[in-house]
Every structure is written in structure tokens, then in C-alpha cells.
Backbone as a printed PyTorch tensor [residue, N CA C, xyz], in Angstrom:
tensor([[[-30.2300,  24.6960, -65.0310],
         [-29.7570,  25.2030, -63.7550],
         [-30.9490,  25.4670, -62.8490]],

        [[-30.8470,  25.0190, -61.6120],
         [-31.9260,  25.2080, -60.6460],
         [-32.0340,  26.6780, -60.2390]],

        [[-33.2190,  27.0870, -59.8680],
         [-33.4890,  28.4480, -59.4300],
         [-33.3530,  28.5120, -57.9170]],

        [[-32.4580,  29.3590, -57.4220],
         [-32.1980,  29.4400, -55.9850],
         [-33.0140,  30.5200, -55.2900]],

        [[-33.8110,  31.2670, -56.0260],
         [-34.5190,  32.3910, -55.4200],
         [-35.5120,  31.9540, -54.3450]],

        [[-36.0860,  30.8010, -54.4770],
         [-37.0660,  30.3550, -53.4830],
         [-36.4740,  29.3460, -52.4980]],

        [[-35.1530,  29.3290, -52.3640],
         [-34.4890,  28.4160, -51.4410],
         [-33.8500,  29.2300, -50.3150]],

        [[-34.1990,  28.8800, -49.0900],
         [-33.5870,  29.5360, -47.9420],
         [-32.6850,  28.5390, -47.2160]],

        [[-31.6750,  29.0730, -46.5530],
         [-30.8050,  28.2570, -45.7090],
         [-31.2010,  28.5790, -44.2660]],

        [[-31.4680,  27.5300, -43.4950],
         [-31.9000,  27.7290, -42.1150],
         [-31.3000,  26.6400, -41.2380]],

        [[-31.2220,  26.9120, -39.9320],
         [-30.7630,  25.8570, -39.0310],
         [-31.7540,  24.6880, -39.0290]],

        [[-31.2240,  23.4880, -38.9640],
         [-32.0750,  22.3030, -38.8640],
         [-32.7140,  22.2620, -37.4800]],

        [[-33.8470,  21.5960, -37.4090],
         [-34.5150,  21.4040, -36.1210],
         [-34.9550,  19.9450, -35.9960]],

        [[-35.4970,  19.6140, -34.8630],
         [-35.8910,  18.2290, -34.5750],
         [-36.8190,  17.6510, -35.6440]],

        [[-37.6970,  18.4790, -36.1900],
         [-38.6550,  18.0100, -37.1930],
         [-37.9770,  17.6400, -38.5120]],

        [[-36.7040,  18.0070, -38.6750],
         [-35.9820,  17.7530, -39.9340],
         [-35.2560,  16.4190, -39.9670]],

        [[-35.2500,  15.6650, -38.8720],
         [-34.3590,  14.4980, -38.8190],
         [-34.6640,  13.4550, -39.8910]],

        [[-35.9140,  13.2370, -40.2410],
         [-36.2130,  12.2630, -41.3010],
         [-35.6410,  12.7280, -42.6390]],

        [[-35.8380,  13.9940, -42.9570],
         [-35.2950,  14.5410, -44.2150],
         [-33.7700,  14.5440, -44.1800]],

        [[-33.1940,  14.8820, -43.0340],
         [-31.7340,  14.8700, -42.9140],
         [-31.1940,  13.4690, -43.1650]],

        [[-31.8240,  12.4930, -42.5260],
         [-31.3470,  11.1200, -42.6970],
         [-31.5070,  10.6620, -44.1420]],

        [[-32.6060,  11.0280, -44.7660],
         [-32.8140,  10.6580, -46.1780],
         [-31.7020,  11.2460, -47.0440]],

        [[-31.2650,  12.4670, -46.7420],
         [-30.1840,  13.0720, -47.5290],
         [-28.8420,  12.4200, -47.2330]],

        [[-28.6170,  11.9920, -45.9850],
         [-27.3950,  11.2520, -45.6660],
         [-27.3660,   9.9410, -46.4510]],

        [[-28.4970,   9.2500, -46.4990],
         [-28.5820,   8.0040, -47.2730],
         [-28.3740,   8.2990, -48.7590]],

        [[-28.9710,   9.3730, -49.2670],
         [-28.7930,   9.7410, -50.6790],
         [-27.3300,  10.0560, -50.9740]],

        [[-26.6420,  10.7020, -50.0420],
         [-25.2150,  10.9820, -50.2150],
         [-24.4310,   9.6770, -50.2790]],

        [[-24.7390,   8.7680, -49.3810],
         [-24.0820,   7.4600, -49.4020],
         [-24.3280,   6.7300, -50.7070]],

        [[-25.5550,   6.7850, -51.1830],
         [-25.8990,   6.1300, -52.4560],
         [-25.1630,   6.7780, -53.6190]],

        [[-25.1250,   8.0990, -53.6400],
         [-24.4770,   8.8250, -54.7360],
         [-22.9860,   8.5440, -54.8070]],

        [[-22.3750,   8.2240, -53.6580],
         [-20.9390,   7.9520, -53.6430],
         [-20.6280,   6.4550, -53.6410]],

        [[-21.6690,   5.6250, -53.7960],
         [-21.4630,   4.1840, -53.8160],
         [-21.1490,   3.6050, -52.4550]],

        [[-21.5080,   4.3250, -51.4060],
         [-21.1730,   3.8830, -50.0520],
         [-22.4120,   3.7280, -49.1860]],

        [[-23.5510,   3.4440, -49.8060],
         [-24.7910,   3.3240, -49.0230],
         [-24.6880,   2.2540, -47.9450]],

        [[-23.8600,   1.2320, -48.1820],
         [-23.6820,   0.1710, -47.1920],
         [-22.9910,   0.6710, -45.9200]],

        [[-22.3520,   1.8310, -45.9770],
         [-21.6720,   2.3850, -44.8090],
         [-22.6070,   3.1750, -43.8940]],

        [[-23.7710,   3.5420, -44.4040],
         [-24.7040,   4.3510, -43.6050],
         [-25.4340,   3.4270, -42.6330]],

        [[-25.1010,   3.5420, -41.3770],
         [-25.7060,   2.7140, -40.3250],
         [-26.6360,   3.5260, -39.4320]],

        [[-26.5970,   4.8450, -39.5440],
         [-27.3820,   5.7090, -38.6670],
         [-28.8660,   5.6190, -38.9950]],

        [[-29.6580,   6.1070, -38.0360],
         [-31.1050,   6.1920, -38.2080],
         [-31.5310,   7.6330, -37.9080]],

        [[-32.7530,   8.0080, -38.2680],
         [-33.2400,   9.3310, -37.8690],
         [-33.1900,   9.5230, -36.3500]],

        [[-33.4470,   8.4580, -35.5910],
         [-33.3880,   8.5490, -34.1300],
         [-31.9820,   8.9100, -33.6590]],

        [[-30.9530,   8.3660, -34.3200],
         [-29.5710,   8.7160, -33.9740],
         [-29.3380,  10.2120, -34.1650]],

        [[-29.8230,  10.7460, -35.2850],
         [-29.6530,  12.1760, -35.5440],
         [-30.4020,  13.0030, -34.5090]],

        [[-31.5950,  12.5760, -34.1570],
         [-32.3770,  13.2790, -33.1530],
         [-31.6620,  13.2800, -31.8000]],

        [[-31.2230,  12.1130, -31.3920],
         [-30.5910,  11.9520, -30.0750],
         [-29.2660,  12.7110, -29.9860]],

        [[-28.4530,  12.6240, -31.0250],
         [-27.1080,  13.1970, -30.9560],
         [-27.0120,  14.6290, -31.4710]],

        [[-28.0220,  15.0830, -32.1840],
         [-27.9590,  16.4390, -32.7190],
         [-28.8610,  17.4390, -32.0440]],

        [[-29.8540,  16.9430, -31.3180],
         [-30.8500,  17.8550, -30.7660],
         [-31.1230,  17.5970, -29.2880]],

        [[-30.1790,  16.9740, -28.6190],
         [-30.3140,  16.7100, -27.1890],
         [-29.6260,  17.7810, -26.3610]],

        [[-29.3380,  17.4360, -25.1210],
         [-28.7330,  18.3830, -24.1830],
         [-27.3200,  18.7930, -24.5900]],

        [[-26.5710,  17.8660, -25.1790],
         [-25.2070,  18.1510, -25.6250],
         [-25.0660,  17.7440, -27.0890]],

        [[-25.4970,  18.6040, -28.0070],
         [-25.4740,  18.2410, -29.4340],
         [-24.0580,  17.9110, -29.9280]],

        [[-23.9480,  16.8230, -30.6670],
         [-22.6720,  16.4000, -31.2340],
         [-22.3960,  17.0820, -32.5690]],

        [[-23.3990,  17.7510, -33.1190],
         [-23.2360,  18.4320, -34.3970],
         [-24.2740,  19.5300, -34.5230]],

        [[-24.0590,  20.3770, -35.5020],
         [-25.0490,  21.3640, -35.9150],
         [-25.3750,  21.0670, -37.3660]],

        [[-26.5040,  21.5590, -37.8390],
         [-26.8880,  21.2720, -39.2210],
         [-27.6540,  22.4420, -39.8110]],

        [[-27.4810,  22.5900, -41.1150],
         [-28.1970,  23.5860, -41.9040],
         [-29.0070,  22.8610, -42.9570]],

        [[-30.1890,  23.3800, -43.2330],
         [-31.0710,  22.8270, -44.2470],
         [-31.2580,  23.8720, -45.3510]],

        [[-31.1630,  23.4430, -46.5920],
         [-31.5880,  24.2710, -47.7220],
         [-33.0410,  23.8940, -47.9630]],

        [[-33.9200,  24.8530, -47.7770],
         [-35.3610,  24.6290, -47.7870],
         [-35.9940,  25.3140, -48.9940]],

        [[-36.6430,  24.5190, -49.8310],
         [-37.3560,  25.0520, -50.9930],
         [-38.8410,  24.8070, -50.7830]],

        [[-39.5400,  25.8570, -50.4460],
         [-40.9890,  25.7800, -50.2600],
         [-41.3950,  24.6560, -49.3100]],

        [[-40.6620,  24.5220, -48.2030],
         [-40.9900,  23.5160, -47.1980],
         [-40.3740,  22.1590, -47.4410]],

        [[-39.6160,  22.0060, -48.5110],
         [-38.9540,  20.7290, -48.8130],
         [-37.4520,  20.8910, -48.6370]],

        [[-36.8320,  19.9830, -47.8820],
         [-35.3830,  20.0030, -47.6840],
         [-34.6960,  19.4960, -48.9410]],

        [[-33.8830,  20.3540, -49.5610],
         [-33.1740,  19.9810, -50.7870],
         [-31.6590,  20.0620, -50.6280]],

        [[-31.1950,  20.4050, -49.4270],
         [-29.7650,  20.4710, -49.1720],
         [-29.4880,  20.3570, -47.6930]],

        [[-28.2850,  19.9100, -47.3780],
         [-27.9170,  19.6380, -45.9930],
         [-26.4330,  19.8890, -45.7860]],

        [[-26.1020,  20.5230, -44.6830],
         [-24.7130,  20.6350, -44.2380],
         [-24.6960,  20.3130, -42.7550]],

        [[-24.0450,  19.2130, -42.4040],
         [-23.8700,  18.8210, -41.0100],
         [-22.4170,  19.1130, -40.6600]],

        [[-22.2070,  19.8170, -39.5450],
         [-20.8500,  20.2100, -39.1820],
         [-20.6910,  20.2500, -37.6670]],

        [[-19.4470,  20.2910, -37.2600],
         [-19.1150,  20.4060, -35.8530],
         [-17.8830,  21.2790, -35.7100]],

        [[-17.4240,  21.4130, -34.4930],
         [-16.2810,  22.2770, -34.2280],
         [-15.0920,  21.4500, -33.7610]],

        [[-13.9220,  21.8750, -34.1740],
         [-12.6630,  21.2210, -33.8220],
         [-11.6940,  22.2950, -33.3390]],

        [[-10.6050,  21.8620, -32.7230],
         [ -9.5590,  22.8000, -32.3200],
         [ -8.2420,  22.3210, -32.8920]],

        [[ -7.5040,  23.2170, -33.5270],
         [ -6.1930,  22.8940, -34.0630],
         [ -5.1210,  23.3820, -33.0930]],

        [[ -4.4160,  22.4450, -32.4960],
         [ -3.3290,  22.8440, -31.6060],
         [ -2.1770,  23.4370, -32.4060]],

        [[ -2.0110,  23.0270, -33.6400],
         [ -0.9300,  23.5650, -34.4660],
         [ -1.2280,  25.0010, -34.8740]],

        [[ -2.4830,  25.2640, -35.2260],
         [ -2.8760,  26.6240, -35.6020],
         [ -3.1390,  27.4880, -34.3740]],

        [[ -3.5580,  26.8330, -33.2940],
         [ -3.8610,  27.5520, -32.0680],
         [ -5.2340,  28.1840, -32.0590]],

        [[ -6.1540,  27.6180, -32.8450],
         [ -7.4940,  28.1870, -32.8750],
         [ -8.5280,  27.1670, -33.3410]],

        [[ -9.8160,  27.4680, -33.0870],
         [-10.8890,  26.5490, -33.4700],
         [-11.2000,  26.6110, -34.9650]],

        [[-11.8610,  25.5550, -35.4220],
         [-12.2910,  25.4830, -36.8170],
         [-13.6170,  24.7550, -36.9330]],

        [[-14.1150,  24.7290, -38.1350],
         [-15.3650,  24.0430, -38.4700],
         [-14.9960,  22.7890, -39.2460]],

        [[-15.5940,  21.6650, -38.8800],
         [-15.4030,  20.4310, -39.6360],
         [-16.7370,  20.0380, -40.2420]],

        [[-16.7970,  20.0150, -41.5680],
         [-18.0240,  19.6300, -42.2660],
         [-18.0590,  18.1150, -42.3470]],

        [[-19.1020,  17.5490, -41.7830],
         [-19.2650,  16.1040, -41.7260],
         [-19.9350,  15.6020, -42.9960]],

        [[-21.0320,  16.2510, -43.3830],
         [-21.7550,  15.8930, -44.6070],
         [-22.2310,  17.1500, -45.2930]],

        [[-22.1060,  17.1510, -46.6240],
         [-22.6560,  18.2200, -47.4560],
         [-23.3880,  17.5390, -48.5970]],

        [[-24.6680,  17.8790, -48.7560],
         [-25.4750,  17.2350, -49.7950],
         [-26.4350,  18.2450, -50.4000]],

        [[-26.5520,  18.1880, -51.7230],
         [-27.5540,  18.9650, -52.4450],
         [-28.2930,  18.0060, -53.3680]],

        [[-29.6180,  18.0050, -53.2660],
         [-30.4520,  17.1510, -54.1010],
         [-30.2510,  17.4880, -55.5780]],

        [[-30.3320,  16.4750, -56.4230],
         [-30.1790,  16.6850, -57.8650],
         [-31.0930,  17.7900, -58.3900]],

        [[-32.2990,  17.8870, -57.8310],
         [-33.2690,  18.8790, -58.3090],
         [-32.8530,  20.3150, -58.0050]],

        [[-31.8750,  20.4760, -57.1200],
         [-31.4380,  21.8170, -56.7230],
         [-29.9900,  22.1030, -57.1110]],

        [[-29.3780,  21.1830, -57.8400],
         [-27.9810,  21.3790, -58.2430],
         [-27.8740,  22.5140, -59.2530]],

        [[-26.7450,  23.1720, -59.2240],
         [-26.4950,  24.2540, -60.1660],
         [-26.9850,  25.6020, -59.6900]],

        [[-27.5480,  25.6490, -58.4850],
         [-28.0710,  26.9090, -57.9440],
         [-27.1210,  27.5140, -56.9150]],

        [[-25.9460,  26.9110, -56.7430],
         [-24.9790,  27.4350, -55.7880],
         [-25.2660,  27.0720, -54.3450]],

        [[-26.1210,  26.0630, -54.1240],
         [-26.4970,  25.7140, -52.7480],
         [-25.3530,  25.1440, -51.9280]],

        [[-24.5110,  24.3300, -52.5390],
         [-23.3790,  23.7760, -51.8000],
         [-22.5080,  24.8830, -51.2380]],

        [[-22.2230,  25.8660, -52.0620],
         [-21.4110,  26.9930, -51.6160],
         [-22.1470,  27.8100, -50.5560]],

        [[-23.4330,  28.0290, -50.7440],
         [-24.2150,  28.7690, -49.7460],
         [-24.2170,  28.0510, -48.3940]],

        [[-24.3810,  26.7320, -48.4220],
         [-24.3660,  25.9590, -47.1810],
         [-23.0100,  26.0690, -46.4850]],

        [[-21.9240,  25.9590, -47.2540],
         [-20.5930,  26.0860, -46.6600],
         [-20.3560,  27.4890, -46.1190]],

        [[-20.8410,  28.4950, -46.8280],
         [-20.7020,  29.8770, -46.3400],
         [-21.4090,  30.0570, -45.0000]],

        [[-22.6080,  29.4890, -44.8800],
         [-23.3430,  29.6120, -43.6190],
         [-22.6440,  28.8620, -42.4920]],

        [[-22.0790,  27.7000, -42.7900],
         [-21.3190,  26.9670, -41.7720],
         [-20.0940,  27.7780, -41.3580]],

        [[-19.4270,  28.4180, -42.3160],
         [-18.2710,  29.2650, -42.0050],
         [-18.6990,  30.4610, -41.1560]],

        [[-19.8390,  31.0730, -41.4770],
         [-20.3370,  32.1970, -40.6670],
         [-20.6190,  31.7610, -39.2260]],

        [[-21.2110,  30.5880, -39.0780],
         [-21.4640,  30.0630, -37.7330],
         [-20.1400,  29.8560, -37.0020]],

        [[-19.1390,  29.3630, -37.7260],
         [-17.8260,  29.1660, -37.1220],
         [-17.1810,  30.4690, -36.7090]],

        [[-17.2900,  31.4800, -37.5290],
         [-16.6970,  32.7790, -37.1950],
         [-17.3110,  33.3230, -35.9080]],

        [[-18.6000,  33.0930, -35.7140],
         [-19.2490,  33.5380, -34.4650],
         [-18.6540,  32.8390, -33.2460]],

        [[-18.0200,  31.6870, -33.4780],
         [-17.3770,  30.9350, -32.3810],
         [-15.8560,  31.0370, -32.4710]],

        [[-15.3810,  32.0640, -33.1630],
         [-13.9480,  32.3650, -33.3060],
         [-13.1760,  31.3430, -34.1300]],

        [[-13.8450,  30.6120, -35.0040],
         [-13.1590,  29.6690, -35.8840],
         [-12.4010,  30.4360, -36.9680]],

        [[-11.2950,  29.8450, -37.3950],
         [-10.4800,  30.4840, -38.4230],
         [-10.3420,  29.6380, -39.6820]],

        [[-10.9170,  28.4390, -39.6750],
         [-10.7560,  27.5610, -40.8300],
         [-11.9060,  26.5640, -40.9090]],

        [[-12.0440,  25.9650, -42.0680],
         [-13.0650,  24.9460, -42.3170],
         [-12.3640,  23.7740, -42.9780]],

        [[-12.6740,  22.5910, -42.5000],
         [-12.0890,  21.3550, -43.0380],
         [-13.1960,  20.3760, -43.3730]],

        [[-12.8820,  19.4480, -44.2520],
         [-13.7770,  18.3410, -44.5590],
         [-12.9720,  17.2580, -45.2310]],

        [[-13.5460,  16.0870, -45.3050],
         [-12.9280,  15.0260, -46.0970],
         [-13.9020,  14.6760, -47.2050]],

        [[-13.3690,  14.1810, -48.2880],
         [-14.1870,  13.8450, -49.4430],
         [-13.7630,  12.4670, -49.9460]],

        [[-14.7290,  11.6990, -50.3880],
         [-14.4490,  10.3760, -50.9300],
         [-13.4760,  10.4970, -52.1010]],

        [[-12.4940,   9.6440, -52.1180],
         [-11.4480,   9.6870, -53.1430],
         [-12.0190,   9.6240, -54.5640]],

        [[-13.1240,   8.8900, -54.7390],
         [-13.7140,   8.7490, -56.0730],
         [-14.6840,   9.8800, -56.4250]],

        [[-14.9850,  10.7600, -55.4960],
         [-15.9630,  11.8210, -55.7450],
         [-15.2700,  13.0240, -56.3790]],

        [[-14.9100,  12.8560, -57.6450],
         [-14.1410,  13.8780, -58.3450],
         [-14.9410,  15.1580, -58.5710]],

        [[-16.2690,  15.0340, -58.7310],
         [-17.0980,  16.2190, -58.8970],
         [-17.0390,  17.1010, -57.6600]],

        [[-17.1310,  16.4870, -56.4840],
         [-17.0410,  17.2440, -55.2310],
         [-15.6470,  17.8520, -55.0840]],

        [[-14.6260,  17.1090, -55.4490],
         [-13.2670,  17.6290, -55.3460],
         [-13.0930,  18.8750, -56.2150]],

        [[-13.6060,  18.8220, -57.4330],
         [-13.5240,  19.9990, -58.3260],
         [-14.2940,  21.1760, -57.7280]],

        [[-15.4660,  20.9070, -57.1600],
         [-16.2620,  21.9500, -56.5330],
         [-15.4870,  22.6110, -55.3980]],

        [[-14.9100,  21.8140, -54.4890],
         [-14.1800,  22.3710, -53.3610],
         [-12.9960,  23.2170, -53.8250]],

        [[-12.2890,  22.7320, -54.8210],
         [-11.1610,  23.5030, -55.3500],
         [-11.6460,  24.7930, -56.0110]],

        [[-12.7760,  24.7370, -56.6970],
         [-13.3140,  25.9210, -57.3730],
         [-13.6670,  27.0220, -56.3780]],

        [[-14.1250,  26.6500, -55.1870],
         [-14.4960,  27.6820, -54.2150],
         [-13.3210,  28.0830, -53.3240]],

        [[-12.1300,  27.5550, -53.6150],
         [-10.9310,  28.0070, -52.9140],
         [-10.3800,  27.0750, -51.8570]],

        [[-10.9680,  25.9100, -51.6930],
         [-10.4310,  24.9550, -50.7220],
         [ -9.2030,  24.2670, -51.3200]],

        [[ -8.2850,  23.8660, -50.4480],
         [ -7.0210,  23.2840, -50.8780],
         [ -6.9470,  21.8370, -50.3930]],

        [[ -6.6080,  20.9390, -51.3100],
         [ -6.4100,  19.5340, -50.9600],
         [ -5.1060,  19.4030, -50.1790]],

        [[ -5.1600,  18.7610, -49.0190],
         [ -3.9910,  18.5950, -48.1590],
         [ -3.3420,  17.2440, -48.4450]],

        [[ -2.3140,  17.2540, -49.2600],
         [ -1.6200,  16.0250, -49.6180],
         [ -0.7760,  15.4760, -48.4750]],

        [[ -0.5250,  16.3040, -47.4710],
         [  0.3500,  15.9030, -46.3760],
         [ -0.3700,  15.1710, -45.2490]],

        [[ -1.6810,  14.9490, -45.3860],
         [ -2.4370,  14.2970, -44.3320],
         [ -3.1780,  13.0650, -44.8480]],

        [[ -3.3710,  12.1100, -43.9700],
         [ -4.1920,  10.9320, -44.2240],
         [ -5.1300,  10.7710, -43.0370]],

        [[ -6.3050,  10.2620, -43.2680],
         [ -7.2650,  10.0620, -42.1930],
         [ -7.1610,   8.6240, -41.7020]],

        [[ -7.0630,   8.4700, -40.3860],
         [ -7.0890,   7.1610, -39.7560],
         [ -8.3170,   7.1010, -38.8660]],

        [[ -8.8590,   5.9080, -38.7150],
         [-10.0690,   5.7460, -37.9160],
         [-10.0340,   4.4100, -37.2010]],

        [[-10.6340,   4.3870, -36.0380],
         [-10.8510,   3.1410, -35.3110],
         [-12.2940,   3.1790, -34.8200]],

        [[-12.9850,   2.0520, -34.8970],
         [-14.4010,   2.0610, -34.5310],
         [-14.8340,   0.6950, -34.0150]],

        [[-16.0740,   0.6610, -33.5360],
         [-16.6790,  -0.5850, -33.0830],
         [-15.9370,  -1.2200, -31.9260]],

        [[-15.7850,  -2.5270, -31.9850],
         [-15.1180,  -3.2690, -30.9160],
         [-13.6730,  -2.8260, -30.7390]],

        [[-13.0060,  -2.4750, -31.8440],
         [-11.6190,  -2.0180, -31.7530],
         [-11.5390,  -0.6980, -30.9840]],

        [[-12.5060,   0.1900, -31.2070],
         [-12.5640,   1.4550, -30.4790],
         [-12.7860,   1.2000, -28.9920]],

        [[-13.7310,   0.3180, -28.6940],
         [-14.0010,  -0.0320, -27.2920],
         [-12.7610,  -0.6350, -26.6390]],

        [[-12.0690,  -1.4920, -27.3630],
         [-10.8510,  -2.1160, -26.8220],
         [ -9.7890,  -1.0530, -26.5680]],

        [[ -9.6610,  -0.0920, -27.4570],
         [ -8.6790,   0.9960, -27.2600],
         [ -9.0060,   1.7590, -25.9810]],

        [[-10.2820,   1.9400, -25.7080],
         [-10.7180,   2.6530, -24.5080],
         [-10.6730,   1.7680, -23.2660]],

        [[-10.3370,   0.4760, -23.4360],
         [-10.2910,  -0.4430, -22.3040],
         [-11.6690,  -0.8960, -21.8590]],

        [[-12.6310,  -0.7950, -22.7500],
         [-14.0100,  -1.1820, -22.4560],
         [-14.3460,  -2.4610, -23.1920]],

        [[-15.2560,  -3.2560, -22.6430],
         [-15.7000,  -4.4440, -23.3800],
         [-16.4710,  -4.0360, -24.6260]],

        [[-16.2710,  -4.7700, -25.7230],
         [-16.9380,  -4.4690, -26.9910],
         [-18.2870,  -4.9390, -27.0060]]])
């Protein structure tokens, strides 16, 4: 079991984008979906640390080394009538597993959400990632069998918007 005493959770900053991207790639690799990762560190810099950030991020830092990541954003539920937190990516390096970092990262994202009047936290998990599913259930999250995720992207997204692809 990893020792969490020397690991702090802190907001990510511009200098973290290379480490953040490396962890996103590691997450893709760990789930067998590395071919889906198209982003670059520049994308994270531009969209996360510009004038209108598209996401917020937390880093689990062990003696200056990033060993965990939680990227999240905010959503609004019209059915619930209140805002929530949507976790985009959650990753803990193998060297830091077993120290409760995943839960700590989610707790910090939830605390950030509460400061913005959020009442819930949501995420999606790869269907084959049974370890993550067990973890989420262990910390009290509930699998929503009544929902499915749909997505449109690329040229199809542009066409939906009436824009050339």
C-alpha cells in the first residue's frame, strides 16, 4: 500500500499540463483506449488555463511529482434544479495506488462544487473498467441503469451545428 502522508492535493496550474497529459494518456492506455486520446498538452493549456477555462483540475503531488489527476467541470441538472460536478478524468499512478488518492481527489472536486452550490457529482466509466466501478460503488456512488450516453463529434458535430466540417 502506498504512503499518502507525503502526497498533497492541489489545484493544477499551467506548469502541470505535460504531467496532466501524460496521466490522460496513461489512463487511456490502462483502459485499452489509448487510440482515443487525441489531445495534446497544448490543448489542455489552451482550454484549461485561458480566459474561459473549459475545466478545472486537481493534482495529487508527491514531492513535486504528479501522481494523480482529477479533471472536472460543472453541469446543471434541469430535473434536479441545481448545479453539479462532472468528473471528466480521474487517474492515480500505479505507484500511488492504495493510498486513498482517488477518493481524496473526488472529495476535493466535491468540495469545489459545494463552493459553487453543486449538489451532486457525476462521471462515466468505461464498461470494461470493473476495478473503477467497484471503487465508485465502494465510496457510495450509484450506477445509473436508466441512462445511456450519446455523443456526436467531428464532422457530424459540425454538420449538426450547420457548419462546414
